[in-house]
C-alpha positions in Angstrom: -18.6 -1.1 21.5 -15.0 -2.2 21.8 -12.2 -0.1 23.3 -10.7 0.3 19.8 -14.1 1.7 18.5 -14.2 4.0 21.4 -10.7 5.2 20.5 -11.8 5.8 16.9 -14.8 7.9 18.0 -12.5 10.0 20.4 -10.0 10.4 17.5 -12.8 11.4 15.2 -13.9 14.1 17.6 -10.4 15.4 17.9 -10.1 15.6 14.1 -13.4 17.5 13.9 -12.0 19.9 16.5 -9.0 20.7 14.3 -11.3 21.0 11.2 -12.9 24.0 12.9 -9.4 25.6 13.0 -9.2 25.0 9.2 -6.8 22.0 9.5 -8.0 19.4 7.0 -7.6 15.9 8.4 -9.1 12.9 6.8 -9.8 9.7 8.7 -10.5 6.3 7.2 -11.3 3.3 9.2 -11.7 -0.4 8.9 -12.7 -1.1 12.4 -13.4 -4.8 11.7 -9.7 -5.2 11.0 -8.4 -2.8 13.6 -7.3 -0.1 11.1 -7.5 3.6 11.3 -5.7 5.8 8.8 -5.1 9.5 9.3 -4.3 11.7 6.3 -3.1 15.3 6.5 -4.1 18.2 4.3 -1.2 17.8 1.8 -1.8 14.1 1.0 -1.9 13.3 -2.7 -3.3 10.3 -4.5 0.3 9.3 -5.4 1.4 9.4 -1.8 -1.6 7.4 -0.7 -0.9 4.8 -3.4 2.8 4.5 -2.3 1.8 4.2 1.3 -0.8 1.5 0.6 1.6 -0.4 -1.6 4.2 -0.4 1.3 1.8 -2.7 3.3 1.6 -5.2 0.4 5.3 -5.1 -0.2 6.0 -5.7 3.5 3.7 -8.7 3.4 5.7 -10.0 0.4 9.0 -9.5 2.2 8.0 -11.1 5.5 6.2 -14.2 4.1 9.2 -15.2 2.1 8.7 -18.6 0.7 6.2 -19.6 3.4 3.2 -19.0 1.2 2.8 -20.4 -2.3 1.7 -17.0 -3.7 4.4 -14.9 -2.1 6.4 -14.6 -5.3 3.3 -13.3 -7.2 2.8 -10.6 -4.6 6.5 -9.8 -4.4 7.0 -9.3 -8.2 3.7 -7.5 -8.6 4.6 -5.1 -5.8 8.1 -4.6 -7.3 6.5 -3.6 -10.6 4.0 -1.3 -8.9 6.8 0.3 -6.8 8.9 1.0 -9.9 5.9 2.5 -11.7 4.9 4.7 -8.7 8.5 5.9 -8.1 8.7 7.0 -11.7 5.1 8.2 -11.9 6.0 11.8 -12.8 9.0 10.9 -14.9 9.8 8.7 -17.8 10.6 5.1 -17.1 14.4 4.6 -17.6 15.9 1.7 -19.6 16.9 0.1 -16.3 13.4 0.5 -14.8 11.9 -1.1 -17.9 14.4 -4.0 -17.7 13.4 -4.5 -14.0 9.8 -4.6 -15.0 10.5 -7.0 -17.8 12.4 -9.3 -15.4 9.6 -9.2 -12.9 7.0 -10.1 -15.6 9.2 -13.1 -16.6 9.3 -14.2 -12.9 5.5 -13.8 -12.7 5.0 -16.0 -15.8 7.3 -18.7 -14.3 5.5 -18.6 -11.0 2.2 -18.9 -12.6 3.3 -22.0 -14.6 4.7 -23.5 -11.3 1.4 -22.9 -9.5 -0.6 -24.5 -12.4 1.3 -27.7 -12.1 
């Protein structure tokens, strides 16, 4: 067992200790990739989606033009960010225009990748 796996098991025991005090903590892990996520009791599906998308958006921002697919990821994540930010509201005219522009960019990138 690796040190990281040991850490996860210790963390899991700590979370279980708090659960006996009626503090709901959810742990998710992907130990093969060195990832542990901790969610508190007030986490919502929308908050989880926004948080997960932040990782994809960060990858799109940091890879810049160094990867042939960065623009696909960037524009897709921008669309998803706009949708999630307006999840409980109506999409404004400006938001719809941003989405339309990103879709146009996606189409152009796909054509570029094909050739």
